[in-house]
C-alpha positions in Angstrom: 166.8 97.9 100.5 165.4 97.6 97.0 164.3 94.1 96.2 162.8 92.3 93.2 161.2 88.9 93.8 161.5 86.4 90.9 160.1 82.9 90.6 157.5 80.9 88.7 153.8 81.2 89.5 153.2 79.1 92.6 156.8 79.3 93.8 155.7 81.2 96.9 157.4 84.5 96.0 154.3 86.6 97.0 154.3 85.0 100.5 158.0 85.7 100.9 157.6 89.3 99.7 155.0 90.0 102.3 157.2 88.6 105.1 160.2 90.6 103.9 158.1 93.7 103.8 156.8 93.1 107.3 160.3 92.3 108.8 162.1 95.2 107.3 159.2 97.6 107.5 159.2 98.4 103.7 156.2 98.3 101.3 155.3 95.2 99.4 154.5 96.5 95.9 152.6 94.4 93.4 151.5 95.8 90.0 148.0 94.6 90.6 147.7 96.7 93.7 149.2 99.8 92.0 146.7 99.4 89.0 143.8 99.1 91.4 144.8 102.1 93.6 145.4 104.4 90.6 142.1 103.4 89.0 140.2 103.8 92.2 141.8 107.3 92.8 141.1 108.3 89.2 144.7 109.4 88.4 145.8 110.1 84.9 148.0 107.0 84.8 145.1 105.0 86.3 142.7 106.2 83.5 145.2 105.2 80.9 145.7 101.7 82.4 142.0 101.2 82.8 141.5 101.8 79.0 143.8 98.8 78.3 142.4 96.6 81.0 138.8 97.2 79.9 139.7 95.9 76.5 141.3 92.8 78.0 144.7 94.1 76.7 148.0 94.1 78.6 149.0 97.5 80.0 152.1 98.6 77.9 155.5 98.3 79.6 156.2 102.0 79.6 152.9 102.8 81.3 153.4 100.0 83.8 156.9 101.3 84.6 155.6 104.8 85.0 153.0 103.6 87.5 155.7 101.6 89.4 158.1 104.6 89.4 155.3 106.8 90.7 154.7 104.4 93.6 158.3 103.9 94.6 158.9 107.6 94.9 156.3 107.9 97.7 157.5 108.6 101.2 156.9 105.1 102.6 159.5 103.8 100.1 162.4 105.9 101.4 164.0 102.9 103.1 163.3 100.6 100.2 160.6 98.3 98.8 159.9 94.8 97.6 158.6 94.5 94.0 156.4 91.4 93.3 155.2 90.6 89.8 157.2 93.4 88.1 159.3 93.4 86.0 158.0 90.3 84.1 160.0 90.7 80.9 163.4 92.0 79.7 161.9 95.2 78.2 160.2 96.0 81.6 163.4 95.3 83.4 165.4 97.6 81.1 162.7 100.3 81.5 162.9 100.0 85.3 166.8 100.2 85.3 166.7 103.3 83.0 164.0 105.0 85.0 165.8 104.4 88.3 169.2 105.5 87.0 167.6 108.9 86.0 166.9 109.5 89.7 170.3 108.1 90.8 168.9 104.8 92.1 169.2 101.2 91.3 167.9 97.8 92.4 170.0 96.1 95.0 168.7 92.5 95.2 166.9 90.1 92.8 165.8 87.1 94.7 164.8 84.0 92.7 162.7 81.5 94.6 163.6 78.4 92.7 161.1 75.5 92.5 161.1 72.8 89.8 158.0 72.7 87.5 156.8 69.3 88.6 156.7 70.5 92.3 154.7 73.6 91.2 152.2 71.5 89.3 151.7 69.2 92.3 151.7 72.1 94.8 149.0 74.1 92.9 147.0 71.0 92.1 146.6 70.5 95.8 145.1 74.0 96.4 141.5 74.3 97.2 139.4 77.6 97.5 136.1 78.3 99.2 133.4 79.2 96.7 131.8 81.5 99.2 134.4 83.4 101.3 137.6 82.8 99.1 139.6 81.2 102.0 142.4 78.9 100.6 143.6 75.5 101.7 146.1 72.9 100.6 145.4 69.2 100.8 148.9 68.5 102.1 150.1 71.6 104.0 146.9 73.4 105.1 144.1 70.8 104.9 140.5 71.8 106.0 139.3 70.2 109.2 136.5 68.4 107.1 137.3 67.2 103.6 135.9 69.5 100.9 134.4 72.0 103.4 135.6 75.4 104.4 136.5 75.8 108.1 135.5 79.4 108.1 132.0 79.4 106.6 131.1 75.7 105.9 130.8 76.2 102.1 132.2 73.9 99.4 135.9 73.9 98.4 136.9 73.7 94.8 140.0 73.3 92.6 140.1 76.6 90.7 140.6 76.6 87.0 143.9 78.4 87.2 145.2 75.7 89.6 144.4 72.8 87.3 147.5 71.0 86.0 147.0 71.9 82.3 146.5 75.6 83.2 149.5 75.6 85.5 151.6 74.1 82.7 150.6 76.8 80.3 151.5 79.5 82.9 154.8 77.9 83.4 155.5 77.8 79.7 154.8 81.6 79.5 157.0 82.1 82.6 160.0 80.2 81.0 159.7 82.1 77.8 159.2 85.6 79.1 160.3 85.9 82.7 163.1 83.3 83.1 165.5 85.5 81.0 165.3 88.1 83.9 167.4 85.7 85.9 170.3 86.1 83.4 169.6 89.8 83.2 170.0 90.3 87.0 172.9 87.9 87.2 174.6 90.1 84.7 173.9 93.1 87.0 175.5 91.1 89.9 172.4 91.3 92.1 170.9 87.9 91.6 170.5 85.5 94.6 168.8 82.1 94.3 167.1 80.4 97.2 165.7 76.8 97.2 161.9 77.2 97.2 161.2 73.5 97.9 162.1 73.6 101.6 159.5 74.7 104.2 158.4 78.4 103.9 160.0 79.4 107.2 163.4 78.0 106.0 163.0 79.8 102.6 162.4 83.1 104.6 165.4 82.4 106.9 167.6 81.9 103.9 166.4 85.2 102.4 167.0 87.1 105.6 170.6 85.7 105.8 171.2 87.0 102.2 169.8 90.5 103.0 171.8 90.7 106.2 
């Protein structure tokens, strides 16, 4: 069961990816985790990635794809995996398709968690994070017991810069330019499935499970 999660920032694809991984006992793979693990372990690929990251540059597609391919050939991926945050662009998707075909494999599902932009701006604008322990809340769906105060450690809650409406709008613009074309790419491969991301999380997950069978 080889799955790619698609969806705009804030659509909830990361949450769904974790639940899928847990239910089907397959690894949830995010590029951020792969980069961190390789850098920590001092691998050759990790050293190369670190050079780019230290300069504030994006890690090139080919290197990112090599890191992903390296990860998905580990033993725990033998029954499948869920990719979250990769591929982000058409060149990355093509690199992944080509690399998988070389080992006689291919992706089986691309699941797009579809949420309109205005919902995402409202959703992320309601997020609050603790300045001390990093716990996250939402004014509507997971409010703290006391307004503006973290339940866990009693510190102040803030609206993070990357959750502010103007920042979210910028991230959505980048998403529509770079990542949205992936929806057409995987539709062309016949593996795209779209789920409504505006319904409650449990319902989104139930709909994904019914797709995966």
